[in-house]
N, C-alpha and C positions, 0 to 999 in steps of 0.2 A: 496426453495429460491435458483435462480440461478444467476450466474455472468458470465460474457463474457468478453474475450478480445479480441483486434483486431488480427486478423491472418493475415499473408502474409506481416505485416507492421514491420519494425524494432522497435525492444523494446529498447528505448533509455535507455541504461544503466541501471545497475542492481541495484538489491536489497541489501538490508540490509546490515547491517554494522558489521563490527567487529573492535572493536578497543581495545587496551589494556587500555588507559588511555582515558579519554575523558571529554574534556572540550567543550562545544558546545554555540557558541554565535551565535544564529540565528536571532538576530534581533526582530523587531515586525511586525505583519501581519497588514492587513488592518484594522482590529477592534481595534489596539493600543494596543493589550495585548502582553506582553513579552512571548517570545518561548524561551529565552536563559535558558540552563540548563547544569549542570556539571554532567555527568552520573557516574562520580567517586563519587558522593555524594547522599546517600540515601534520605537526607532531599530535596535536590535539585529535584531529580526526583519525590519524593511524591508532592512536591509544584506545579510541572509542571501538574501533573495527577490531584490534586485535582482543580487547578484553570483553567486549560485549558480543560483537556477531561472531566470531570464530568459535568460540567455545559452545555455542548454543547449537552449532551445525551437527555435533556428535552425540548428542543426547538421546536415551534411550526412553520411549515414551512410558514404558513399562505397563502396557496395556494389558487388563485382565480379562476381556471380553472374549466373544467368538462370534463371528458373523452367522456362521452356520446354525448356531444355536440362538440368534437374535439377542444375543447378550451384550448390550453397549459397553459393558464394563466400566473400568475408570482408567485414566492415566495419572501420572505421578504429579504431585503439587509441582515440582521442580519443573516438569514438563510444561504445565500449564504455565507458570511463571515465565518460563523461557519463551514461549509463544507471544505472551503480553510484552516481555521484554524485546522481542524482535519489533513487535508494532512500535514499541518506544523509542527503538533505535532509530527506525526510519524517521519517526516525528522529530527526534533530537536535530537530526541532519536539516530539518525544516524548521528549526526554532520554535516547535510547537510543545505544549505542555503535555506531560505524561498521562496516560489513561490507566486505570486500575483493573483488576480482576473480579468479575462478578461470578460467584460461585454457583448460584443459582441458576443463572443464564448458562453457564459451563456445563451443568448436569444435563440440560436439555439439549446443548449442541453436541453431546455425545451421543444421544439417540439420534440426532440429525445426520451425523458423520456415519453411523451404522446403516441406516437407510440408504444413503447414498452409495455406500461400499456394497451392500447386499443387492441394490439393483442395477450396479455398474452404470448409472446415470445420475444427472444431477436435475432437480426441480426445486423450486421454491414454494410450490404447492403440491407435494406429492401425495398421489390418490391414495385411499386406504386400502386398496387392493396392492399396493407394493409390499414387497416383502420387509417384514421387521417394522412396518408402520406403527408410530404411537403417536398420540397427540402431543405430547412433549416434543418429538422430533419434527412434527409438522409445525409446530409454534416457533422452534428455533429456525427451521429451514426458510420461515417467510421472513425473517428478521436477519439472515446471515449472508456473508460472503460464503461461498461453496466452492470447494476444489476437489476434484478426482485425480488421484495419481500421486499425491502428494499430502503431507499433513504436517501441523507443527509450525516451527519456525520456518521451513522452506517453503511452505504453502503461502506465507505472508509475503515472501518474494516473489511469487507467482502473482499474487494480488497486486503487488506493486507494479510489476511489468505490465500487466493487463493486455496481453497480446491475444489475436484471435479474433474471427469473426464475431460481430455484435458488440465488441468491446471498446469501440471508437471513443466512447463517452469517458473512456477510463474509470468506471465507476467504482470498482474495487479499490483502486488506487485513492480516489476522492473520500471514500469512508474512511480508510486508514489515516488519512491525512486531513480529516474534516477537524478544523480548529476547535471547535466546541466539544468534541468527543471527548467524554468523561471516564467511559469504562466500556469493556468488552467480556464477552464470553466466549470460550474455546472449547472445542471438542475436536478428537482426534482418533482415527482408527487407522493404524499402520497396515501395510501390506501383509496379508493373512491368508495363508493356503493359495487358492486361485483369485483371491479377491484384492480388488485395488485398494490402495490407501484412499482415505476421504479425510476432508476437514470442513468444520463449519466454524465460522467467527462470526458472533453475534456483534452487529454495529446498529442496526435500526433502533431508534428511538433512545439511544444512549448519550443524547446531548446534554452539556451542562451550560455553564455561560460561555459566551463567546469571548475569548481573551483579547485584551486590547491590541496585542502583535502576535504574529505580523499582519502587515497589510495585505499581503497576497501570498499565494502558495505556488511554488514551481517545482517540477521534476523533469529532468534532475534538478538538484539545488545548487544555489549559490555557493561560491566559496570551493574549498577543496572538496572533491567528490571522488569516492573509489569507483574505478573502472568496472568492478564487478556489478556494479547497480546499474550500469546504463541500459535503457530499453532495448530488448532484443526484438528479433523478427520485424514486425511492423515498425519498430523504434518510435514509438509514441511519446513525444514531449508533451508538457502541459503546463498551463498557467492559470490560476484561478484567482479571482477577485470578487468579494461578495458586492452583488448588485451591478456587476460590469455589464456595459452594452458593447459588444464587439462588433456591431455593424460597419463601423468605420476603422477598425483597427487593422494594422499592418505589422507583419513581423519580419525582422531580419537578423540573420544570424551570420556570424564568422568563426572559422576554425583556424587556430594559429595564423590569424591576420587574413585568411582566404575565405571569401564569401560562400556561402553553403546555400543550395537551393532547397526549398521544402514543398511538401504537398500538405495543403491543410485538410485535416479530417472534418466530416460533416457530424457536428455534435448537436444533438436537441438538448438544449438546457432547460425546457420546462420540467419542472419538477425533480431536478437533480441537484439541489442545493446550491452552492456557490457556483456562480457562473463561470464556465471554463472554456478555454479555447485549446486546441490540440493540433499538433503538427508532426510531419514526420520529414527528417532529411530525406532527400531523395538520390544523393550521390553516393550512398554506401557508407557514410560516415556516421550514422546514428550511433552504433555500437562498435565502431572501429577504433582501436586506441594505437596511436603510433607511438607515444610517450619520448622521453620520460614524463613530461607533462604537456597535455593538450589543452590549450586555453580557448574556450569557447565565450564570446560575446553576443549576448542576446539584447535585442531591442524590441519592445513592443509598445507600439506606438497609437495614440489616438484613442486610448481607451476611455470611453465615456462613464463617469461616475456622477450621478444626479445631473446629467446634462453638461458636466464639464469634462474636459479633454485632460487626460493625463499620459505621460509616456513612463515606461519603466525599462531601465537598463540594470543588466547584471552580468557578472562573470563567473564562469564555471571553470576550475582547474582541475581537470580530470588526471588521476596517477592510480598507480598500483601499489597499495599499501603491502602487498605480500612480497614485494622485491626490495623492501627498505630494511 
């Protein structure tokens, strides 16, 4: 399963959150389902997980196309809404405002997903020699997160995980959690005959006004946090602050009161939106859950903002909402 993010383009604002206290009121998405959550309340996070995250995992995209015939087809409105709802689900955990569905961009994303599936490869600049190439598909690919091997709501989870070589900057995640992101387009081609599933999520150029809060974005996010969303494989954790200078920054972490060693990822912040720092727990605890509740305390110290030093401290309470 491969995921790709747009390189050479500014990653609008960073990733995930960290907040010590958390009351998120993110409004309603296009399907009319509430995404308000108080991440300081376990019950509130459980309700969000059960009513928003779980139901969208089993939706049929209702795809009408054919890769062999280079027909991008369509997916159902319900599936497009579910994909946007998955974006907004992660944003709600981070106290970020919801984004809306752009249908014109979605139509082009459908062409981009078809190109990736037909060629069993990913490119933000697919050449016109590729199978099923169209200008609409090229336009979408150059503005989108791309995935091969997954589509729709599950692909959003891959973007959030951002594992794999070349993804140390967690760019996919940063796009999804960009504070001023206002809308997205979505296109999906499910697994079809011998062709892999493919996904395109249009995120570039979709910024609106920057919200007044939160001040920073961290992933995993502060408050009660489902263990199902812990970063896998490399286990990349991230913290973003607009305009931050990380040159003097140090990070310390504890899990259930025990210090955890970490490895810093080399992140090129030039042209990637909000400045972000990324680290990986190195003792195998990044995605290991002991339970019933694992308490992580994160301290990000000496972050320079306009030349002034700031410290950030937040607590993550990891739990399993499926056992309650």
